[in-house]
N, C-alpha and C positions, 0 to 999 in steps of 0.2 A: 749365631743361628743361621742355618743354611736353608734357603728357600728353593723349592723345585717348582718350575712352571710347566704349564701345559705345552707352551711353545718354547722349546729349547733350541735356540738358533745356532746350530753347529756351523753354519756357513759363515758366522761372524766371529768365531773364535780363532785367534791366531794359531798357526800350526804348531808352534812350539809349546803351547800350553797343554797340560794334561787334561783329561776329561774331568778328573776330580777338582783340579784347580779352577777349571772353567765353571764348574757348577758352583763352587764356593764364591768365585768372582761374581757370577751372575746373581747368586742369592744376596750377596752383600749389596750389590748395585740396585737390586729390586727394592730394597728397603729405602734407599735414598732417592730413588727415581719414581716413587709412587707407583711401583709395579708396572712400569712400561713394558711393552711386549717386544723383546728384541728381535723376534722372528719377522716382525713387520717393519723393521728399520730399513729405510730405503738406501741409506748411504753408510759406508763403513766409517766415514768421518763422524757420524752421529752416534757411533757406539760409545757407551759410557767409558770414561777413563778409569783405569785401575792402577794399583801399584805395580811398578815394574817387576816386582818379585813374582807376580802371578804368572808371567809368561816371558818367553824370549821373543823379542820382536823380530819378525822376518825381514831379511835384507830387502831393500827396495827393488833390486834387480830380479828377485824371485817372486815378487808380488804378482797378483793377477792369476792365480791358479786356474787352470781350465782343463779341457777334456783330455789333453794328452799328457797327463802327469803320471798317474799310477793306476793300476787296475783296481777295480772295485772289489772290495772284500765280499765274500759270499754273505756275510752277516748283514751287509748293507742292502741286500736285495729286498727291501721292504717298501711298503707304499709311502710312508711318511718319514719323518726324521727320527724314527725309533725302530729298533730291531724287534723282530717278531717274537723273540723269546722273553720279553718282559712279562713278569708275573702279574703286575697290577694293571687291570683293565677297567674301563668305566663301569662295567656291570658289577665288579667286585666291590667297589667303594662308592656306589651311588647313595647308599643309605648310611648316613653319618648321624652322630648325636648332635643335638643343638649346641652343646659345648664346643665340639670340634668345629662346627660351622662358624661360631663366633670367633674362634681362634684363627680360622682361615681368613675371615674378612678383615682381620687386623692388618694383614700383609698383602692380600691378593684381591684385586678388583678387576672386573671385566674390562677389556679394552676394545676400542672400536677404531675403524679406519677413519682417518681424517681426509678432508677434501683435497684431491689431487696429490695424495701422498699415501705411502704405506706406513708411515711412522705412527705409532700408536699414541693415543692421548688418554690419560685417566679420566674416567667418567663415573661419577658417583650417582647412580640412578637405580631406580627400582627395575626388576627384571622386565616388567611390561614396557617401561620407557626405553630400556636398553634394546629390546627387540624391535621396537618401532624405529629407534635410531639406526639399527643395523639395516632394516629393510629400506629405509629412505636414504641410506648413505650412497653418495655418488663418487665413483673413482674415475677421475679423468673423463667424466661424462657418462660413465657406464653405471648401471644400477646393479648392485650386488645384493641378492636376497639370501639371508642367513636364517636357517631354521632354528628351532628351539634347541636342537642338540648342540648347536654351536655356542649357546649362552652358558658357558661352564666356568666355574671357578677352578683355577689350578689348585691342586692339593700340595701343600708344602711338606718338606721332609719330616718336620716335627709332628704334624698331624698324620703322618703316614702317607706314603705315596712316592711316586717317582715321576718319570717323564710323562707318563700317560695316566696318572692318577687324577681323576676329576669327577665332579658330579654336576648334575643339572640344577641350576638355581631355581628353575621354575617348577621343580618337583618337590613334594613334601618330604620333610626329613623325619625318619622314624626314630622314636625314643628307644634307647636301649638301656640295659642294666649297666651298672658300673663295672661289673666283672666282664661283661661282654665288650665294653669299651676298652678295658685294659688288654683283653685278649687281642682285639683288633689292632690296638696300638703296637703291641709286641710283634704281631705278624707283619704289619706294614713297615715297622722299623727294620725287621729282618729282610723284607723284600728290598727296601732301599739299600741296605748293606750289600746284599747279593748283586743288586743291579749295578752298583758302583764297581764291584770286582769284575763282573762278567761284561759290563758294558764299556769299560775304558777302551779296550781294543776296537770294539765296534764303533765307538764314537770317533776314533781317529779316522776310520774309513768313511764314516758318514760325513765327517767334516769335509773330506775330499769331495764327496758327491755334491754338497751344496756349494762349495767353493768352485767346483767345475761349472755348475749351472749359473751361479751368480756372476761368474767372470764374463759370461756371454749373454745370458737371457735376462732381459729387463723384468722387473716386478710390477709392471704397469700394463694397463689395458684401457682401450676406449671402444666400447661396444657399439658406439654410434657410427663408426667408420664403415662404409660400404665395402663389401668383399668381392662377391661374384658379379663383376660389372662387365660392360661391353668391352672395355679395355683388356680385361682378363681373357675373354674369349678370343679376341683378335691376336693379341701378343702370345698368349699361351699356345693356341693351336698353330699359329704361324711358326714360332720357334720350334714347336714340337714336331711339326711335319719335316722341317729341315733336319733336326737331329735324328728322327726316325729313319729317314732316307740315308743320311750320311753314315750313321753307325751300322746300318744294315750292310752297306757296301764294305765298310771297314771290317766287318765280321768275317770276311773271306781272307783276311791277311793271315800270314803264318803266325805272327805274334799279335796278341790281342791289343787293340787300341780303339779308343772311342772319344767322341766329343763329350766332355763332362757337361751335364745339364747345369752345372754351376755357372757356366758362361752366360746363361740367360738372366741370371741375377744382375749381372753387370749391364748387358745390352738392353734389357727391358727397361732399365731405369730412365735413361734419357728419352726413350721412345714413349714411356708412360707420361713423363712430364710434357712432352711435345703434344700428345693427344689431349691431355688435360688443358692445354693452352689453346688449341685450335678448334676442338670439337665444341659444338653448341651445348650449353648447359641443359641438363635433363637426363633422360635415360641413357644417352650416349656419353654424358659427362656429368657424373653425380658430384663432382667436386675435385679437390686436389688428389693427385695420385698418391696413394698411401701404401704402407708396408704390408697390409693384409692382402691387397690386390697383388702386390709384388710377390708375396709368398705363394699365392695361388698360381701365379704364372709359372713359378719354379716347379710347383707340384705337378702341373699339367705337363710341362716339358720333361720332368723326371719320369713320369709314367710312360712317356712316349720314347724316351731316349734309348732304352734297352730293347734290342731286337727280341721278338717273341721266340721262346725256346722251341715252339712248334715248328719254326722254320727248318729245324734240323730234320724233322720227319718229312716235311715237304721236299726239301732238297734231296734227302736220302732216297725217298721212294720215287719221286717224279723224275729226277735227273741221274742219280747214281745207280739206281736199280731199274731205271727205264720203265717204271710202272705207269699205266694209263690212269693218272690221277687228275680229275677235273678241277678247273679253277674254282668253281663254287665250293667244292670240298676243301680245297686248300684254304680259302678265306674263312670258311666256317670253322675249320679246325683251329686256325690261329686265334680267332676271336674267342671261342669257347675256352681254350686253354689259358688265354690271357686273363679272362674274367673269372676263372674258376676260383682264384684265391680270395675274392672279395668276401665271400661268406666266412672264410676262416679268419680274415682280418677282423671282421666284426665280432666273431666269437671270442677271440683272444685279446682284444684290445684292452679289456679290464686288467689283464695280467701283464701285457707288454707295452702299454701306452701310459696308463694312468700312474703307475708307481714312479716315484721320483728317482729311484735307483736304476730304473731302466733308461739309461742315458741316451742311447743311440748317438754316439759321439760324432758320426759323420754329419749330423745336422748342424753342429756348432759352427762349421765354416760358413754355411748359408746364413745362419742367424747373425754371425759377426758381420758379414757383408751387408745384410739388410740394415743392421744397426748403423753401420758407418755411412751408408748412402742416405738414410732418412734422418740423420742426426748431424748437427753442426759441431758436435763435440769431437775433439782430437785426442785420441787415447794416448798419443805420444807427447801431448802438451807442448806442441811446437818443436819438439826435438827432431822429428822427421816430417817435414811439411808436405811432402808429396802425398797426394790422396791415394786411396786404394784403387780408385778408378784409373788414375794416371799410371800407377804402378802396374796394374794389370796389362794395360796396353803396351807399356814398355817391355815387360817380361814376355808377353805373348809374341810381340813383334820380334824380339831377339831370338826366341826359340823357333819361330817360324823360319827365319833366315838360316839359323844354325842347322836346322834339320835337313836342309838341302845337302849339307856335307856328308853326314853318315848315311843318308838314304839314297844319295845319287852320286856325289863326287868321290867320296872316300868311304865306302861301306865298311872298310876294315875298322873304322872307329867304333862300330857297333859290336865288334867281336874281337877283342884283343886277347889272344891265347898265349899265356906265358909259357906253357909246356911246348906248344908248337914252335915257339921262337928258338928253342934249344934242341928240338927233336925232329928228325925227318925220317920217314919210313917209306918203303916202296909200296905200291899198290898190291893188295893181297899179301902183305908181308907174312912170312911163316914164323918169324921169331916172335915169341910170345911177349917178350919185353917191349919190343917196338909196337906191337899191337895194343898192349896195355897203355902205353903212352898216348897212342892215338885215341883209344877209348876215353881216357881221362881228359886229354887236352882239347880235342875237337868239340865243337858245339853246334855245327850247322844241322839243319834238318836232315835226318837219316844218319847222322854221324854219332858223336859221343856226348859226354856229360858236362863239358866245359869247366873242368876242375881248375880253380884259380883264374879262370877267364873273367874279364870284366868288360863292361860296355859303356860307351860315352854317348849312346843314342837313347834319349829319353823315351822315344816312342816304343822301344823294345821292352823296357822294364817298368814303365808307368803302371802296369797292371798291379804291382805291389803297393801302390800308393804310399811311398815312403815318407811323405810329409804329413799326410792326414791320418795315417795309421798310428795309434799310440805306440810309443817306443817299446814298452814292455811286450806288446803284442808282436811287434816286429822281431824282437829278440826270440820269442817263442817260435814264431813262424819260420824265420831264417835258420835257427838252430836245427829245426826239424828237417828243412831242406838240405842243409849241409850234411846232416847225419845220414839221411836216407839216400840222397842222390850221390854224394861223394864218398860214402863209406859202405853202406849196405849194398847198393847196386853193384859197384865194382867187385866186392867180395863175392857176391852171389854169381856174378859173371865169371870170375876167375876160377871158382870151384865148380862151375857148371851145375849150380843147384837145380835149375829148371831145365837142364839139357838143351840150352839154346845158344851155345857158343857158335854153332854152325850157322845160325840165322844171319842172312845177308852176306854170306861168304863170297858171293859173286858181285857185290857192289863195289863202288870205287874205293871204299875204305877197307874192304875185306871183312866187314862186320856190319851189323845194324843194331842201333841202340835207341836213338832218338827218333822213333817213328811209331805211329799207331797201326802200321800195316800188319797183316797176318802172313804166315809162312807155312809151307808144307813140311813134310817129314825130312826132306833133304835141305831145308833152309832156304828154299827159293820163294820169292815173294809171289803171292797169288792175289788176284783181284777179289774184293769182298763180294762183288755181284755174283761170282761163280758159285757161292755157297747156296744161293736161293734159286728157286724156279717157281713159275706160276702154276698154281693148281686150279684148273677151271672148275673142278668139282666143288671146292669150298670158296672159290673166288678169292684166294689169298696167296701170299708169298710164303713158301715152305722150304724146308731144307732139301737141297739136292743131295740125296743120300749116296748116289753113285759117285759123285765128285768127292764127297766127304770121305768115303771109304778108300778111295784111291790115294788120298793125300794125308790121311790121319797118321799120327797125331798132329794136330794143328798147333803151331807155335806162335808166340808173340815175343817181343824183346824182353830182356831182363828188366829194363826200365819200366815197361808197361806192366809186367807182372808185379813188381814192387809197388807200383801205384795202386793196383788192386788190393794188395796186402794192406796198405795204409788206409784205403777206403773202408775195409772191414774193421780195422782198428778204430777209425774215426767215428763211425756210426755208433758202435757199442760204447766207446769211451765217452762220447758226448752224453749219452743217456746216464751212464754211471757218474760222470763228473757232475752233472746237474743234480742228480739225485742226492749225491753226498753233500754238495755245497749249498744247494738251493732247495732241496726237497721239502724241508720243513716250512719254508716260506711259501712255496707253491701250495702245499697242503692247507696252510692257514688261509691263504687267499681263496682257495677253492671253497672252504667251509664258510667263509664270510663273503661270498660273491654277491650276495644281495645287499650288502651294506657298503657304504662308502668309507673305506679305511684311510683315504688320502685327503680328508678334509683339512688336515693340519698343514698340508702343502699349499703354499700360496697360489701356485699355478693351477692346481686342481680346483681350488676355491674359485678362482677367476673363470675357469672354464664352465663351472656350474651355472654361470649366468646365462649360458646359451642352451637352447633346446638340443638334446642329444638326438642322434640318429636312431630311430626305432629299430629294435632287433629284427623286425620282420622285413625291413629293407634288405638287410644283409642275407637273411635266410631265404627271402624270395629270390634274390639274385642267385644264390647258391642252387636253388631248385631249378631255375631256368637254365643255368649253364650246365647243370647235371643232365637234364633232359636233352639239351642240345648236344652235349658231348656224347651221350649214348646214341643219339640219332646219327651223328656224323661218323662215329666208329662203325655202326652197323651198316650204313648205306653209302658211306663216302670213300671206302677203300682202306680204312685204317685198321680193320680186322679185330678190334678189341671187343669182346662180349660185354653185355650190359653189366654183368656182375663184376667184371674187371674194373669198370669205372667206379663202382661202389667200394671195392677193395682199395683203390687208389685214394679215395676220400679218407678212409679209416687210417691208412698208413700216414698220410699227410697230417691228419689231426693229432695223431699220437706223437709225431715228431716235432710239431711246430713250436710248442711252448719251450721244451728244453733247448732246441737249436736257436729259437728266438732269443732266449735269455743270453746265450753266449754272444750272439750278434749284437744285442742291445748294450751289452757291457763292453765288449772288446772291439766291435765293428767288423768282426770276421764271421762269415757264414759257413756252416758245415753243410755240404751237399747231401741230398737224399737220392740222387740219381742211381748210384751203383746198387744200393740196397733194394731199390724198387725193381731194378733189372733182375737181381738175384731171386726175389720173391716170385715175380711173374714168370721168369724163365723156368722155374721148377713146376709151375702150374700149367703153363702153355709152352712146352718145349717145341722147337722147330718152327715157330711162327714169328718171324722177325718183325713184321709190321705191328702185330699185336703187342709184342714186348716193347718196341720203341714208343708206341702210343701210350702204354701204361706208364712207362718211365716219364713221359712228358706230363701226363695228367697228375701223377703223384708229386713229381718234383715241382711243377709250376703251382700247384695248389699251395705248397709250402713257400716256395721262393717268392712268387708273386704276392702271396699273402703277407710275407714279412716285408716286402718292398713297400706295400701299401701301409703296413703298420708303421714303418719308418716315417713315411710322409704324415701319417696321423700324429705321430709324436712331434713332428715339426709344427703342425697346426696347433698342437697342445701348447708348445712353447710360444708360438706367435699369437695365440688366442684367435685362431680362425674359426668361425662357426662350423660345427661338425657337419651340418647338412650341406653347406657350401663346399666343404672338403670332399664329401662323398660324391656330389654331382660332378665336380671338376675332375676327380680321379676317374670316375667311370667313363665320362665322355672322352677324356684324353686316351684312356686305354683302348676304347673301341676304335678311335681314329688311328691311333698308333699301330694297332694290329693290321688294319687295312693298308696303311701306307707302307709298312715294313714288308708285308707279304707281296704287294705289288712291286716294290723296289727289288726284292730278291729275285722274283721271277724275271723281271725285265733285265736285271744285271746278268743273271746266268745265261739267258738266251741271247743277249746282245753280243757275247763273244763269238757266237756262231757255232757251226758244226764242222766236224772233220769226217769225211767219208771213210767208212771202214767196211771190211767184208761182213756180210750178213751171217753172224754166228751167234751162239748163246750169249757171248759177252756183249754183243751189240745187236740186239734183236731187231732194231729198226734200221740197221745198215749205216749208222753214224755214231760218232762220239762227240760229246759236248766239249768244245775247245777249252773251256775253263779247267777241265780235268787234265789237260796236257801242258800245264805250266811247268817250267823248269823249277827244280827244288830251291834254287837260290833266288828266285824271283821275288820272294816275300809275299806271294799271293797263292799259296798252295792249298787253301781251304782246309787248314789243319783241324780246325774245330769240327767241321762237318765230316771230315774223314774219320776222326776219332769217334764221333757219335755213331757212324755207320759200322765201324769195326766192332764197337761195343755191342751194337745190335746183332751182328753176326755171331759174336761169342755167346751172348746171353740168350738171343732169340733163335737164330738158326741152329747153331750147334747145341746150345743149352748148357746150363751150369752143371747138370749131372754128368754130361760127357766131358766138359772142359775142365771142371774142378773136382770131379769125383775121384774115388780111389783108383789108383793106377794112372791117373793123369799127371803130367809133369808139374801141374800147378795146384795139386792137392794140398801142399804144405801152406799155401797162402791162406787157407781156411783157419789156420791157427791164429790169424789176426783177430778173430772174434774172441778167443780166450784172452789174448793180450789186451784187447779193449776192455775186458772186465777187470783185469788185474792192475794195469798200469795206473789208472786214476786213483786207486786206493793208496798208492805209495805217498804222493804229496799230501793227501788228506790226513793220513795217519801222522806223517812227520809234522804237519802243521798243528795237530793236536798235542804232540809231544813238545814242539818248539814253536809256540804261537807267535813269538817275536822274530822269527827267522824269515827267510825268503820263500818259504814253501808255498805261500798263497799266491805267489807269482807264477808258479808252474802250472800251466794249462795244457794237459796232455792232448786234448783234441786239436788245439792250435799248433802244437808241436808236430803232430803226426800228419796233419793235412798237408797235401802237396799241391799247391795251386800252380803247377808247372804244365804247360801245354805240350803234349807230345807232338813232334813235328815242327816245333817253333825253335827259334834261336835260343840256345841254353847258356849264353854268356851273360846272363842277367841276374846272377845271384849275389855277387859281391857289391856291385854299385848301389843298389837300393839300400843295403844295410849301411854303407858309408854315408849316403845322403841322409838317412834317418838319424844317425848319430850326430852328424854335423849340425843339422837343422834343429832337431828336437832335443838335443842335449847341449852342445856348445853354444849355438846361437841363442837358444832359449835361456840358457843360464847367464851368459855374459852380455847378450844384447836382447834382453827380454822384451823391452818395449818395441823394438823392431820386429821381433818374432810375433808378438801379439798382434801387431798391426798388419803385417804383410805375409805371414807364413801361409795362411789359408789361400790368400789371393794368388800367391806365387804358384802353389800347386795347380790351381785351376788354369792359370795363365800358361804354364808349361804344357799341360795336357792339351789345351785348345790350340796353341801355336803349333805344336808338333802334329796334331791330328789334321789341321788344315793343310800343312805342308805335305803330309803324306798323301792326302786325298788329291791335292793339286798335282803332285808328281805322278800319281797313278794315271790320271786322265791325260796328262801331257805326254808321258813317255811309254805307257804300257797298254792303255785301253784299246787303241787301234792295233790289233794283232798283225795287220798287214804293213804297219808303218811304225814300229817301235823306235824309240830314241835312246839307245843305251849310251852311257857316258864312256868315252874312250878308256880302254884298259891301261892301268898303270899299277904301280906297286901297291897302292891301297884300294884298288878296284880290281879284284881278281875273281876267279871262277867260284871259289868256295868261301869268299868273304874274309877268311881269317888266315889264309895261306898255310893250312895244315897239310894239304896234299902236295905231292912232289911238283916241281916246277914244270916238267913236261906235261903232266896232266892238267895243270892250270892253264898252260898255253893252249891246249886243245879246247878247253872249256871257253876260254876267252875268244877263240876264233869262231866258235859256234855262236856265241852271243853277238859279237860284232857282225858276223856274216849275215845274221838274220835281221839285223837292224836297218833302219832308214829305207825300208821298202825293198830291200834285197832279200833273196831267198838263199838260205844256206843248204847246199847239197852235200850231205855227208859222204856220199859215194865218191866225190872228187877230192876228198881229203886224204891224208896219209892213212896207212893201215892202222897205225897206233891210235890216231884220232878217231878213226871209224869205230874202233873197239870202245873208246871212251864215250863218244857222242852218239853211237848207234842205238 
C-alpha cells in the first residue's frame, strides 16, 4: 500500500530515484516510521533507509546540489513543493466520510516540531491538544504560531488524494451515501494516477529546487536574535558610503567594473565581533554579533553599491548638453528615481519572494558565506583546512597585484587578438578583405568586434559574472553573443543592410563599429549635443531641426543597430516566454493572492512568525515618490509631464513580474530601457530631456524594485524581520543616492575645463576635460555616452524619423515579430519531446546582448572558458573545493581587481597635468592589441609619452604623418 503525505520532501530524494519510486519508498517508510514528516527532517543522514533497488546513489563528488546546477523547469515555479496543475486541492476533499477518516488515521498522524530541531515526532493527541502544542512550540528559541489550517491529516493514495490532498481535523466530517463515497474514491484514484504521470517530470525539477535551497539555506531560525542594531547602522552605512563613492567613479570606465557588495560580508564580520567585544552592553551592544545583523549590513551596502541610474540624466544634461541644472534638482531626481521601485517591490513580493521556486540564485553566495563565518562546521570535513576568510584575502591580494600587469604594465594581456596576429592592413585600407579582417579582429573602443579575441584581464570581463552565473544561463547568454556579434553583425555590415559601411571612414581604422556615436549622411562623426537646442518658450531641450535637416539621414554603427534589434526581440520574447512557461502559475497565484499558498514551505512558515510590512508602507512610499518625481520633472529641468510619470508606472508594473521571474530563476535581468524610450519617443518626439527622464523612471521602477525584491528574498532565507529589512533598505537607498550624486558631480568637475571658442557646441566657452580622454585611456565614459546617444535617437530625432518607413533602420522593427515567434519554438518542442533539452533554451537570455558599446570587446571567450572550468570541471571533480571556495573566489577576484583599478587611476591618470604612463613596449602599445600598423602605433605612443610626467605634447612639432594621426 502506498501512502501519500501532505509534505512530500523532494529535497531529500536522491536524484537517481524516479518520482514514482520515491513515492513508493516514502509510503513504505511512513508505515514503519509512525508517519514521520520527512519534509521536516533536518539532516540527510536522518532520512529513512530504503532498499538499494529504490534508487541509484549519487556519487560523493556530486553531492551537495546547489544553485548553479540546472535551470528551473517552468512547472516548478510554484509556491510550495507542488506544481500548480494538481487537481486535488484542500477544498475538494475537505468533506470525507467517517469511514475514510478512520482509514486515514490508521496510517497518518499529525506531526509537530521538536525542540531545537525540525525533525518531526509522532504525537497522538486530540486536535485541541495538538493546536496548543503547535502554538507553544519553540524552535531554537523562536515561537512559531500555527493556525487551524495547518492541523491537517495527509490523505493517502488509497483514500484518494495526492501531494496536496488533505482536510482539517478540526472541522466536522459530513456523512455521505455509499454511492457518493464510491464515486469520490474513483475520482480521487484517477486523480492520483494522472498526478503520477504528469508529475514525474515536474518532481524531478522540484527536487532540484529543494536540493538547491537545502545545499545552502539552513532550516533553522532564532527569532530572539536582534537584527537592526547600532552595529548594523555603523557598519552598513560606513561600508555603503565607500562602495557608493567608489562604484560611482568606476562607472566612468570604458568597461564596467565595480566593487561587489559581497566584500562587506567578509569585512564586516571581524569588525562586528570587535564591536561586540569593546562596546558597553545595552543599546550599543545587545549581545554577540549574529548572522541577522550581518545580513542586514550586506543588504544596506548592496542598496548603496549600485550607482543611481538617474546619474545618466544628470551627467547628460548638466555636463554633456551644458544645461543649467541646479544641484537641488540633481539630488532630488536621484533620490526619487532610486526610491520609486519600493512600492513595486511591495506589490510583487507575494509573487517574486515567497514562492520557493523563485530562487534568486545570486543570494546563495552571500548565504554560504554567512553560514561559514557564523558556524564552526567545515563543509570540506578537514580536506581543505583554509577558511573562506583566509582564502578571500589570498585570492583578492593575488588579483590586486596581478591587475597591475594588464591595466598598467602590459595592457595587451587584456586584448589578445588572434586575427590581428596574422593580419595587417594599412589605415583606411581600400581592399575589402583587409577591412573585414580588421572589423572582425580588432576590439578596441571605436574599432571592431573582437572575433576570437580573448582577455586575461578580469576587470574587463567580470561583468559577465562567469563563476556566479549558472552554467546553463552562461551557455544561453554567450551563444547569443557569439551568434549576433560574430555572425549577424558582420553579415549585415558586409552586405550594407543598414547603409552604414561608410560610417567612420575617416577614423584610424577606416570604419567604425564599436562605438555609440552618431554619424551624418557622409559617415562623419557628429557630437550628440549638436542635435538639441534650448527652447526658452517651453524651457526645454528640443531638436535642432536646422542641423538635423543638413545632416540626415543620421547613422549609427551596424553593431549599435543590431543591439536595438535584439532589444526589440528581448522585450517581446520575455513576455511571450513567461506567458508560455509560467503564465498558468502566475494566474493561479493572482487568483489566490489573499491566501497563503506557501505554508508547506518551511522557510515561509518560519517567516510567518514575524509581523509583515503593512501594504500601506509600500503604497505610501510609492505615492510620495510619485509626487516628488512629478514635481522635480515639472520644476527641476527634466521636462517630463505629470502624465508621463504615470505612464512610466504602468509600463514598469506590467513588465516587473515576467522579467522578475526570469531574473529570479536564472539570475539574468532583461532591461526595460529601450522599450520605454520607444514608447515615450512616439508620444513626445523632439524632447530629449523628457524622453531620458521617462526612461529612467520606468526602468528604475522595475530595476530598483527587482533589486529590492532580491534583498527581500535574502531576508526570507536568513529570516530577517520584514520591518527591519524595509527600514534598512530605505535608509541605505536614500544615503546612497546622495553620496553617489555628490561623488559624480565632484568627480566630473575635478578634471577641470578646457577653454573652447564660444559656439553652439560649447555655449559657455569651455569643454569639460573628462570628455577629452583618449579612446585607449580606459576612462571614456562609454556608459554615459551611450545613454546620451540613445536620448538623441529616441528623444531629439524620435523613433518615427529614425525607425520609420524610409529609414535605414526600419527593418530592425521586425524584431518585435521575431520576439513573438521565437519563444514558441522551444515551448512546442518541449511539449513534443519533454525529456529533451528544449526546456534549457531561453530565448530572452540568448538574444539579450550585455555588451557595452565603446568598451573593449575582447571579453567574449574568456568568461565562457572560466565558467566551464569552474562550474563544470572543478564542480564535478573537486566538488568539495568548489562548494567551499567558488563563491568566495568570485568576490575576491572582483574586489582585488576593482581596488587595483581604482588605485591605478588615482596614481597615474587623475592629475591631468601630471599623468604617469608606463613606458611603451611590445605589450603596451597605442591600441592595446597591436591591430593598427606599426607606424600608427608609434605616433600614438609618442603622444601618450609626450603628454606624461608633466610635459606637454605639442602635435604641431611632430611629423606630418603623426600630426594626421594625433591631430
